[in-house]
C-alpha positions as CSV (number, residue, x, y, z in Angstrom):
1,X,140.0,95.0,72.5
2,X,137.1,95.0,75.1
3,X,138.4,93.8,78.4
4,X,137.1,90.6,80.4
5,X,135.8,92.7,83.0
6,X,133.9,95.0,80.6
7,X,132.8,91.9,78.6
8,X,131.2,90.5,81.8
9,X,129.8,94.0,82.6
10,X,128.0,94.3,79.3
11,X,126.8,90.7,79.5
12,X,125.2,91.5,83.1
13,X,123.4,94.5,81.4
14,X,122.3,92.2,78.7
15,X,120.8,89.7,81.2
16,X,119.0,92.4,82.8
17,X,117.5,93.5,79.6
18,X,116.7,90.0,78.3
19,X,116.2,87.7,81.2
20,X,116.3,84.1,80.9
21,X,116.8,83.8,77.4
22,X,116.5,80.5,75.6
23,X,116.6,78.8,72.3
24,X,113.5,79.2,70.2
25,X,113.5,75.8,68.2
26,X,110.6,73.5,69.5
27,X,112.2,70.0,70.3
28,X,111.3,67.2,72.6
29,X,114.6,65.4,72.3
30,X,118.2,65.8,71.5
31,X,117.5,64.2,68.3
32,X,114.7,66.3,67.3
33,X,117.0,69.4,68.4
34,X,119.8,68.2,66.0
35,X,117.5,67.8,63.2
36,X,116.0,71.5,64.0
37,X,119.0,73.0,64.2
38,X,120.2,71.5,60.9
39,X,117.2,72.9,59.2
40,X,117.8,76.4,60.7
41,X,120.7,77.3,58.7
42,X,120.0,80.2,56.6
43,X,116.2,79.9,57.9
44,X,114.1,81.4,60.7
45,X,113.7,79.5,63.8
46,X,110.0,80.4,63.3
47,X,109.9,78.8,59.7
48,X,111.7,75.6,61.2
49,X,109.0,75.2,64.0
50,X,106.4,75.3,61.5
51,X,107.5,72.3,59.5
52,X,109.0,70.0,62.3
53,X,105.6,68.8,63.9
54,X,104.7,67.2,60.6
55,X,108.4,66.3,60.0
56,X,108.5,64.4,63.4
57,X,105.2,62.7,63.2
58,X,106.2,61.5,59.5
59,X,109.7,60.1,60.7
60,X,109.8,59.9,64.5
61,X,113.1,58.2,64.7
62,X,116.9,58.2,63.2
63,X,115.9,54.9,61.6
64,X,112.9,56.4,59.9
65,X,114.7,59.1,58.2
66,X,117.7,56.6,57.5
67,X,115.3,54.3,55.7
68,X,113.2,57.2,53.9
69,X,113.5,58.5,50.4
70,X,114.9,61.9,50.1
71,X,112.0,63.3,48.1
72,X,109.6,62.3,50.9
73,X,111.7,64.2,53.4
74,X,111.7,67.2,51.0
75,X,107.7,67.1,51.2
76,X,107.8,68.1,54.8
77,X,110.6,70.7,54.7
78,X,109.9,72.3,51.0
79,X,109.1,75.7,52.4
80,X,112.6,75.7,54.2
81,X,115.7,77.4,52.3
82,X,118.1,74.7,50.8
83,X,115.8,72.1,51.7
84,X,117.2,69.8,48.9
85,X,120.4,69.8,50.5
86,X,119.0,69.6,54.1
87,X,117.1,66.6,53.3
88,X,120.2,64.7,51.7
89,X,122.3,65.6,54.9
90,X,119.3,64.7,57.3
91,X,119.1,61.2,55.8
92,X,122.9,60.5,55.9
93,X,123.2,61.9,59.4
94,X,120.6,59.5,60.4
95,X,122.4,56.8,58.7
96,X,125.5,57.8,60.4
97,X,123.7,57.7,63.8
98,X,122.4,54.5,63.2
99,X,125.4,52.7,62.0
100,X,128.1,54.4,64.3
101,X,126.4,55.4,67.4
102,X,123.4,53.1,68.1
103,X,120.8,55.6,66.9
104,X,121.6,57.9,69.7
105,X,122.9,61.6,69.2
106,X,126.8,61.7,70.5
107,X,127.9,64.1,73.1
108,X,131.2,65.4,72.1
109,X,132.3,68.1,69.5
110,X,134.5,65.3,67.6
111,X,131.6,63.0,67.0
112,X,128.8,65.4,66.4
113,X,130.9,67.0,63.7
114,X,131.5,63.7,62.0
115,X,127.7,63.9,61.0
116,X,126.7,65.1,57.4
117,X,125.6,68.6,57.8
118,X,126.7,69.3,61.2
119,X,129.1,72.1,61.8
120,X,130.5,73.6,64.9
121,X,127.7,75.8,65.5
122,X,125.1,73.1,65.2
123,X,127.2,71.0,67.7
124,X,127.6,73.7,70.0
125,X,123.8,74.4,70.2
126,X,123.1,70.6,70.5
127,X,125.6,70.1,73.3
128,X,124.3,73.1,75.3
129,X,120.8,73.1,74.8
130,X,120.3,69.0,74.7
131,X,123.0,68.0,77.1
132,X,123.7,70.9,79.2
133,X,127.6,70.6,78.3
134,X,129.1,74.4,78.5
135,X,129.5,75.5,75.0
136,X,129.4,78.8,72.9
137,X,127.8,78.9,69.6
138,X,128.7,81.7,67.1
139,X,126.0,83.0,64.5
140,X,125.8,85.9,62.3
141,X,124.3,88.0,65.5
142,X,126.8,87.0,67.9
143,X,129.8,88.0,65.1
144,X,128.0,91.0,64.5
145,X,128.0,92.3,68.1
146,X,131.4,90.8,69.0
147,X,133.0,93.0,66.4
148,X,130.9,96.2,67.1
149,X,131.6,95.9,70.9
150,X,135.4,94.9,70.0
151,X,135.1,91.8,72.0
152,X,136.9,90.2,68.9
153,X,138.9,91.8,66.1
154,X,137.2,93.0,63.0
155,X,138.6,90.2,60.8
156,X,138.1,87.5,63.7
157,X,137.0,83.9,62.4
158,X,134.1,82.3,63.9
159,X,136.3,79.9,65.9
160,X,138.3,83.1,67.3
161,X,135.1,84.7,68.3
162,X,134.2,81.8,70.1
163,X,137.4,81.6,72.1
164,X,137.3,85.2,72.8
165,X,133.8,84.7,74.5
166,X,135.1,81.7,76.4
167,X,138.1,83.6,77.4
168,X,136.0,86.3,79.1
169,X,133.1,84.9,80.1
170,X,132.7,82.2,83.2
171,X,132.1,78.8,81.9
172,X,128.8,78.4,83.3
173,X,127.2,81.1,81.6
174,X,128.4,80.2,78.0
175,X,124.9,79.1,76.9
176,X,122.8,81.4,78.3
177,X,125.1,84.1,77.1
178,X,124.8,82.6,73.3
179,X,121.1,82.9,73.5
180,X,120.8,86.2,75.1
181,X,123.3,87.9,72.4
182,X,121.1,86.3,69.7
183,X,118.0,87.8,70.9
184,X,120.1,91.3,71.6
185,X,121.2,90.8,68.0
186,X,117.7,90.5,66.7
187,X,116.0,92.9,68.7
188,X,118.5,95.8,69.3
189,X,121.8,95.4,67.7
190,X,120.3,94.8,64.3
191,X,122.1,94.6,61.0
192,X,120.5,97.5,59.7
193,X,119.4,100.5,61.6
194,X,120.3,99.4,65.2
195,X,118.4,100.7,68.0
196,X,121.6,102.4,69.7
197,X,119.5,105.2,71.6
198,X,117.9,102.0,73.4
199,X,121.0,100.0,73.9
200,X,122.0,99.7,77.7
201,X,125.8,99.1,75.9
202,X,126.1,102.7,74.4
203,X,129.0,103.9,76.7
204,X,131.4,101.2,75.6
205,X,130.2,101.0,72.1
206,X,132.2,103.0,69.6
207,X,130.4,101.6,66.7
208,X,127.0,102.6,68.4
209,X,128.2,106.0,69.3
210,X,129.2,106.6,65.5
211,X,126.0,105.3,64.5
212,X,124.2,108.0,66.2
213,X,126.5,110.6,65.2
214,X,126.2,109.8,61.7
215,X,122.4,109.8,61.8
216,X,122.6,113.3,63.3
């Protein structure tokens, strides 16, 4: 496994490559961010940003979602994958916000994960981006990079990958590291045909070295 020192070295290279990485979802409040992240599951941030302006114009508050017909929510998000399930989750989530949290987005993992449609990744993104709570969200890009660099074992679960990064990186950098890794995964360390010849981490990445050797 990649050591703590080498993991931090790798992240510094990526901070230089992709400075000031931030989340791409457009949201004006913790509530809007929560809904946007729920919509982003198996969808692109670009596609979510296309539908949220109209969605939040039609349903500006948790109460408006809670009282809405699911079919009316679906009208605004039908271009997003899994829109039917997402509409149901959003309505139920907002009913929970009204009933249990006074219409406010909670600020703890445990409370966020009580909400319909909210898993650990969504909770981590909301805590980090909306409330500046140190958290590390793991998505498919982070998982791929963690295993290629051997920061985590090949059979590591999402929770184990989160723990591995948290153990090897300073707590104050967790949110930035998450966003940096996502952009690195989209731009360089892609799932197919990764751009290993352009990667500043090639010398510590056996997977990348093997990719280049296989390409000849």
